[in-house]
C-alpha positions as CSV (number, residue, x, y, z in Angstrom):
1,M,35.8,38.8,-4.2
2,L,34.2,35.9,-2.2
3,L,30.7,37.8,-1.2
4,P,29.0,37.2,-4.5
5,G,29.6,33.7,-4.2
6,L,28.5,33.3,-0.6
7,V,25.6,35.7,-1.2
8,Y,24.7,33.0,-4.2
9,Y,24.8,30.3,-2.0
10,V,22.9,31.8,0.9
11,I,20.1,33.2,-1.1
12,F,19.5,30.5,-3.8
13,R,20.9,27.2,-1.6
14,Y,20.3,27.7,2.1
15,L,17.3,29.8,2.3
16,P,15.2,27.6,0.3
17,M,16.1,24.8,2.5
18,Y,13.2,26.5,5.0
19,G,10.7,24.9,2.5
20,I,11.8,21.4,3.3
21,I,9.5,21.6,6.1
22,I,6.4,20.8,3.6
23,A,7.7,17.3,4.1
24,F,6.2,17.0,7.4
25,K,3.3,18.9,6.9
26,D,-0.1,18.5,4.4
27,F,0.7,21.5,2.4
28,N,-2.0,23.7,1.0
29,A,-0.8,26.5,-1.1
30,R,-3.8,28.7,-0.2
31,L,-2.7,28.4,3.7
32,G,1.1,28.8,2.7
33,I,4.1,26.8,4.4
34,V,3.8,28.1,7.8
35,R,-0.2,27.7,8.3
36,S,-0.3,24.2,6.4
37,P,-1.2,21.5,9.1
38,W,1.7,19.6,10.7
39,V,1.6,15.8,9.8
40,G,4.8,14.8,11.1
41,F,6.2,11.6,9.6
42,E,2.8,10.5,8.0
43,Q,4.1,11.5,4.4
44,F,7.2,9.2,5.0
45,I,5.2,6.3,6.0
46,R,3.1,6.6,3.5
47,F,5.9,6.4,1.0
48,F,7.6,3.3,3.0
49,A,4.4,1.4,2.9
50,H,3.7,2.0,-0.7
51,P,4.1,-0.9,-3.0
52,Y,6.6,0.6,-5.3
53,F,8.8,1.5,-2.7
54,F,11.4,-1.5,-2.9
55,R,11.2,-1.3,-6.8
56,L,12.3,2.6,-6.7
57,V,15.2,1.8,-4.4
58,R,16.3,-1.1,-6.3
59,N,16.2,0.6,-9.6
60,T,18.0,3.8,-8.2
61,F,20.8,2.0,-6.5
62,L,21.3,-0.4,-9.5
63,L,21.6,2.2,-12.2
64,S,24.0,4.3,-10.1
65,F,25.8,1.1,-8.8
66,Y,26.4,0.2,-12.5
67,D,27.5,3.6,-13.6
68,L,29.7,3.6,-10.5
69,L,31.1,-0.1,-11.6
70,F,31.7,1.0,-15.1
71,G,31.8,4.5,-15.7
72,F,34.1,5.3,-12.7
73,P,37.0,3.3,-14.2
74,A,36.5,4.2,-17.8
75,P,37.9,7.8,-17.6
76,I,41.0,6.8,-15.6
77,I,41.7,3.7,-18.2
78,L,41.3,6.6,-20.7
79,A,43.4,9.2,-19.3
80,I,46.1,6.4,-18.8
81,M,45.9,5.3,-22.3
82,L,46.1,8.8,-23.7
83,N,49.0,9.6,-21.4
84,E,51.0,6.8,-22.9
85,L,50.5,8.2,-26.4
86,R,53.6,9.8,-27.8
87,N,52.1,11.2,-30.9
88,Q,50.9,14.7,-29.2
89,T,48.8,15.7,-32.5
90,Y,46.9,12.4,-32.3
91,K,46.7,12.4,-28.5
92,R,45.0,16.0,-28.6
93,F,42.8,14.7,-31.6
94,V,41.8,11.9,-29.5
95,Q,41.0,13.8,-26.3
96,T,38.8,16.7,-28.3
97,I,36.9,14.0,-29.8
98,S,36.2,12.0,-26.6
99,Y,35.1,14.9,-24.5
100,L,33.0,16.5,-26.9
101,P,29.9,14.6,-26.4
102,H,30.0,16.0,-23.0
103,F,28.6,19.3,-24.2
104,I,25.5,17.5,-26.0
105,S,22.5,18.0,-24.3
106,I,20.7,15.1,-22.6
107,V,17.6,15.7,-24.9
108,S,20.0,15.0,-27.9
109,I,21.6,12.1,-26.5
110,V,18.4,10.6,-26.0
111,G,17.2,11.5,-29.3
112,I,20.2,9.7,-31.2
113,L,19.8,6.8,-29.0
114,T,16.2,6.7,-30.5
115,L,17.0,7.2,-33.8
116,L,19.9,4.7,-33.8
117,L,18.0,1.9,-31.9
118,S,14.7,2.6,-34.2
119,P,13.0,-1.2,-34.8
120,T,12.0,0.2,-38.5
121,S,14.9,2.5,-39.4
122,G,17.5,2.6,-36.7
123,S,20.9,1.4,-37.9
124,V,21.4,-1.1,-35.2
125,N,18.3,-3.0,-36.2
126,T,19.4,-2.6,-39.7
127,I,22.3,-4.6,-38.9
128,I,20.6,-7.0,-36.5
129,S,18.1,-8.0,-39.5
130,R,19.9,-7.7,-42.5
131,V,23.3,-8.7,-41.6
132,L,22.8,-11.3,-38.8
133,G,19.1,-12.5,-40.2
134,L,17.5,-12.0,-36.6
135,E,14.4,-10.1,-35.7
136,P,14.3,-6.1,-34.7
137,I,14.6,-5.5,-31.2
138,Y,12.6,-2.7,-29.7
139,F,15.3,-1.5,-27.1
140,M,13.6,1.6,-26.2
141,A,10.6,-0.5,-25.2
142,E,11.8,-3.3,-23.5
143,A,12.7,-3.1,-19.6
144,R,15.5,-5.6,-19.7
145,W,17.5,-3.0,-22.0
146,F,17.0,0.2,-20.2
147,R,19.9,0.1,-17.8
148,F,22.2,-1.1,-20.2
149,L,21.5,2.0,-22.6
150,Y,21.1,4.6,-19.9
151,V,24.8,3.5,-18.6
152,S,26.6,3.1,-21.7
153,S,25.1,6.1,-23.5
154,G,26.4,7.8,-20.0
155,I,29.8,6.7,-20.3
156,W,30.1,7.5,-24.0
157,Q,29.0,11.1,-23.0
158,N,31.1,11.7,-19.9
159,I,34.3,9.5,-20.6
160,G,36.3,12.4,-22.2
161,W,35.2,15.0,-19.7
162,G,36.1,13.1,-16.9
163,A,39.6,12.1,-18.4
164,I,40.6,15.7,-18.0
165,I,40.8,15.7,-14.3
166,Y,43.1,12.4,-14.4
167,L,45.3,13.7,-17.4
168,A,46.1,17.2,-15.2
169,A,47.2,14.9,-12.4
170,L,49.1,12.6,-14.4
171,S,50.8,15.7,-16.0
172,Q,52.5,16.6,-12.4
173,V,54.2,13.2,-12.2
174,D,58.0,13.8,-12.4
175,V,59.4,12.5,-15.7
176,Q,62.5,11.1,-14.4
177,L,60.5,8.6,-12.6
178,Y,59.3,7.0,-15.5
179,D,63.0,7.1,-16.9
180,A,64.8,5.5,-13.8
181,A,62.0,2.7,-14.4
182,T,62.9,2.3,-17.7
183,V,66.5,2.1,-17.2
184,D,65.6,-0.5,-14.2
185,G,64.1,-2.5,-17.2
186,S,60.3,-2.2,-16.0
187,T,57.8,-2.6,-18.7
188,R,55.0,-0.5,-19.7
189,L,52.4,-2.0,-17.7
190,Q,54.9,-2.0,-14.8
191,R,55.4,1.7,-15.3
192,I,51.4,2.2,-15.2
193,W,51.2,0.2,-12.3
194,H,54.1,1.5,-9.9
195,I,54.0,5.2,-11.2
196,S,50.8,6.1,-12.9
197,L,48.2,4.7,-10.6
198,P,49.9,5.6,-7.5
199,S,50.4,9.2,-8.6
200,I,46.7,10.0,-9.2
201,M,45.5,7.8,-6.5
202,P,44.4,10.8,-4.1
203,T,42.4,12.1,-6.9
204,I,40.9,8.9,-7.9
205,V,40.0,8.4,-4.0
206,I,38.3,12.1,-3.6
207,L,36.3,11.7,-6.7
208,L,35.2,7.8,-5.7
209,I,33.9,9.4,-2.2
210,L,31.9,12.2,-4.0
211,R,30.6,9.3,-6.7
212,I,29.5,7.3,-3.4
213,G,27.9,10.1,-1.7
214,S,25.6,10.5,-5.0
215,L,24.8,7.0,-5.4
216,F,21.1,7.0,-4.7
217,Y,21.2,10.3,-7.2
218,V,20.1,9.6,-10.5
219,G,19.2,12.7,-12.9
220,F,15.8,12.2,-13.8
221,E,15.8,14.3,-16.9
222,K,17.5,11.5,-18.7
223,V,15.3,8.6,-17.2
224,I,12.2,10.6,-18.3
225,L,13.4,11.1,-21.8
226,M,14.0,7.5,-22.0
227,Y,11.5,5.6,-19.9
228,N,8.0,4.9,-20.7
229,P,5.3,2.9,-18.8
230,V,6.2,-0.2,-20.1
231,T,9.8,0.1,-18.8
232,Y,8.9,1.4,-15.2
233,Q,9.9,-2.2,-13.9
234,T,13.7,-1.0,-14.3
235,A,13.6,2.3,-15.4
236,D,11.6,4.2,-12.7
237,V,13.8,5.8,-9.7
238,I,13.2,7.9,-7.0
239,G,13.6,11.0,-8.8
240,S,11.3,10.3,-11.7
241,Y,8.7,9.1,-9.0
242,V,9.1,12.8,-7.4
243,Y,8.5,14.3,-10.4
244,R,5.4,12.5,-11.3
245,R,4.0,12.7,-7.8
246,G,5.4,15.9,-6.7
247,L,4.7,17.8,-9.8
248,Q,2.5,16.1,-12.1
249,F,-0.1,15.2,-9.3
250,A,0.6,18.3,-7.3
251,E,1.6,16.2,-4.1
252,F,4.1,18.7,-3.0
253,S,4.2,17.6,0.7
254,Y,4.6,13.7,-0.4
255,G,7.4,14.7,-3.1
256,A,9.3,16.7,-0.7
257,A,9.2,13.8,1.9
258,V,10.5,11.5,-0.7
259,G,13.1,13.9,-2.2
260,L,14.4,14.2,1.8
261,F,14.5,10.6,2.1
262,N,16.8,10.3,-1.0
263,S,18.9,13.1,0.5
264,V,19.4,12.0,3.7
265,V,20.6,8.6,2.2
266,N,23.2,10.2,0.4
267,I,24.8,11.9,3.2
268,I,24.8,8.6,5.3
269,L,26.7,7.2,2.1
270,L,29.0,10.4,1.4
271,L,30.1,10.3,5.4
272,S,30.4,6.5,5.2
273,A,32.5,6.5,2.3
274,N,34.7,9.5,3.7
275,W,35.3,7.3,6.9
276,M,36.2,4.2,4.8
277,A,38.6,6.2,2.8
278,R,40.6,7.8,5.7
279,R,40.8,4.5,7.5
280,V,42.0,2.4,4.3
281,T,44.0,5.1,2.3
282,E,44.6,8.0,4.3
283,Q,43.0,9.9,1.7
284,S,39.7,11.7,2.5
285,L,37.6,15.0,1.8
286,W,37.9,15.9,5.6
């Protein structure tokens, strides 16, 4: 039963790793991977010396960090709030409504943002101009708004889906613990703090390790759909840079080198987060 899955990963995940050696070559499609000239770390040095290197690293880190800071606790809070509801019909309704955005494509999400934030016909700017009497704001064309829009739309899209995992963990908590705490006179907040949170802490730690391990990975699809040259200052990340240079400009070796650098950083972060979690909480991936 495991064989089809193993074959899939070997063929489509591990064998393609051979192509990563183009990061150390001056790849030429006519010559192929093997016969292309070897240049060592030249592509990496070229990236590190690029004037946009620090901007790309900063933007990638800040987008991921803000998403971790505000997006990671959001499903936990929603799951605990849903767990405290006694009306099961209302609970299922809220849960369904909250995770439906997860199934909306990124293209549609960005399209909704563009329509809502349009400076001429968007409902947000209509309120700003007609109700508040202020000038319309060009949200999608101002660099200072990009991070807020990227993170907030991501939270809205994924908060309900992420809460499912924590709700599943909370459903395994023995109800007698809550009953005993109630008899002892504890408040609802005390039951949440001393029973609910400790019960789902192993799940929180594992997911936190995985999130930190992808701290330098920002999905370039959404960034590319949202950004434009005016917002590059805060929107351009390593993933979008690899797309532009590696595919649009056909600099395959350079794009592979930048992508490999990003992957190595993520591996280091994952190992560090796992080590720290094992030392502090005794919970870890391995």
